[in-house]
N, C-alpha and C positions, 0 to 999 in steps of 0.2 A: 739523137739519142745513141749512146754507145751500144754496140752489139754485145748482148749479154753473154754469149758463148765464146767470145774471142779469147779470154784467158784460158779456157779449157783447150782450145785449138792450139794455142801457143805452147802450152805444157805438153800436149801429146806430140806436137811436131818436134820439140826439143828432145823428148824421150826417145824418139825414133831417129834422132840424128839428122834431121832434114833442115836445110837452110831455108830462109825466107825466099831466096831466089829460086831454089828448087821447087818449093811449093807454088810459087807464082807461075813457073813454067808448066807444071802439071795441070794447073787450073786454066791456064791460057790468059793470064792477065799480067800486067807489068809488075815489077818488083815493088815499085812505089805504091801501086794500088793495093798490093797484098799487105805491105807494111801499114798502110792506112786502115785496113781491116783489123789487123791485130791491135792497133792503137785505139780501135773503137770509133773511128770517125768515118768509116765507109761500110755500107751494108753489102752482103753478098747476094747475088741473084740466086734463084733456086737451082739453076744448072751449075753455078759455081759452088754452091753449098754441097751439092751431090758429089762433085769431083773432090772436094776437100774430104768429105766423109769416106769416099772410096779409097783415097790415098792413105788415110789414117786407119783404115780397117774398122770403122764404126758405122752405125746407121745415122741417117739424117736426124731421126727422132732422138737418138742419144746425144748427138751433137747439139741439138736445140735445147736439150735439158730434160729429157724424159722419154716416154714411150706411150703406147696406147694405154689409157687408164684401165686397170683391172679392178672394177668396182667390187666384185666379190672378194678379192684378196684384201682390199682396203677395209671391207666390213670385218673380215677375219682379224685384221690388225687391230681394229677397235676392240673386238672381243678378247684378243690376246692381252691387251693392257688391262681391260676390266677383269679378266680372269685372275689376275694377280693383285687386284685391288678391290676392296669392298665397295668403294665409291671413288669417283674422280670428278672434279669440277669440269664442266664442259669446255672451258677455255684451256685448262691445263691438258686435258686429253688431246685437244687439237694440236698443242705444241709437242706433245710426246710423239704423235703420229708424224709430225714434220721432222723431228729428229730421226725417226726410223727411216723415212724415205731419203732424207738428205745424208744421213749417216751411211746408209747402204750405197748411195751414189758415190760418196767420198772414196769408198774402197773398191767399188765395182763398175763405176761409170754408167750405172743405170739405177733408177730408183726402185724401191721395193714394190710400189703399187703402180707407178707410172702417172700418178696424179700431178697436176699443176697446182702450184701454191701462189696465193695472191697476198700482196702487202696490205694489211688492214691495221687498224689502231692497236690491236692486241697481238700483233706479230703475224708471221706467215700462216695462212690457213688454206687447206685444199678447197678448190671451188665447190666440190661435191659434199663437203663435210656436213653442213647443216641439213641438206636434203637427205643424206643417208641416215643421219641421226633421227630425223623425223620418221623415215621409212622403217628403221629398226625398232623404234618405239611403237609405231602402228602395228608392226609385225610381231610384237611381243618378245623381241630379243633383248631389249634393254628397258630399264625403268628410268624415268627422268623426274626428279623432284626439286622443288625450290626450297632452299634453307639459308637463312641469313643473307639473302640477296644473291646467292650463287645457285646455278643450276647444277645439280649433282646427278651423275649418271652411274648406273650399276647394271650388271648383267642379271637377267632373269633366269628362271629354270629353263624356259624355252630357249634362250640364247646358249645356255650351257650344254644343250644337246647337239649344238653345231660343232662338227670337227674342224680343226684349223688345218685343213688339208692343203691349202694353197701356200702355206708358210713352210719353208725348209727349216731344218734344225739350226742352221746358222742364222737365219732370219729371226727365229724365236730367241736365240741366244742374244742377238743385238737388242731385241725388245726388252729382254730381262735386264741387260746392262743399263739401258736407258732408264728403265723404271727404278732400278736400284739407285742410280745417281740422283734422281729427283724425288724419290719417295720421302714423304714428310715435308717437302719444301712447299712454300706458298706459291700460288699461281702468279702473283706479282713478280716473284723471283725468276721464274722460268720465262715470263714475258720479257722482262728486262734483259735477260741473257740473249734471247733471239733478236732483240733490237740492236745488239752490238755486233751481230754477224753480218758478213759482207752481203749476202743476198738481200737482206732487209735494208741495209744502209744505202745500197746502190740502186734500189728500185724506187720509182715514184709511187705515190699513194694509189692504191687499187690496181697496181701493175703486177704482172706475173713476175715472181722472183726467180733468179737464175740458179739452176743447179750447177752450172759451170763455175760460177764464182765461188761456190762452196769448196771447191778443190784447193782454193788458195788459203783456206783457214789452217791455223796450226792444229795439229792432232788433238791437243788438249782442249780446244775450243769447239770441237765438233758437236758435242752435247754435254 
């Protein structure tokens, strides 16, 4: 299986003007072994990955495609989308959150919430999404109702009392941009769009999708 973060490492190496031979020397492996890694046919050991991250000035977590999940921030991201929509289909909301995390990673090399996303039939979805939706419903923050075969989610008065304190002004701006792009569009349209993106195309079913691959998308195809 190809190493999912190899494209990200190659891009960062080139931006820093480092050759493959230089990287291999810093890691302590042969040039051919390093080239095999960038080609996705060789895995790095943990110690080698740590040396790569140190050389490029990033954390291993960022290199692997995320960071420690911030569940409270992810809950606030859910509320942020619901706060500018009367209702959202459950599947469409999951895709908007995916765009927020991966769109933020595209510009900053770390995701908004640190969540991992998995390839399922309806596009990439955060592992904790369904559990957190249930918890927020039980806690009175959101309402979930079924209509015409779709599960519709809306914010309650209880949810509206929660401040979006974990989200920066720039993060809120990105959420608004994503919402504006997809407002009024059908769930099937947003699902089809995610199916054409590199993280989904290069992952096996039920496999974690790569943040690193997302940096290879054209700017117009981020969301």
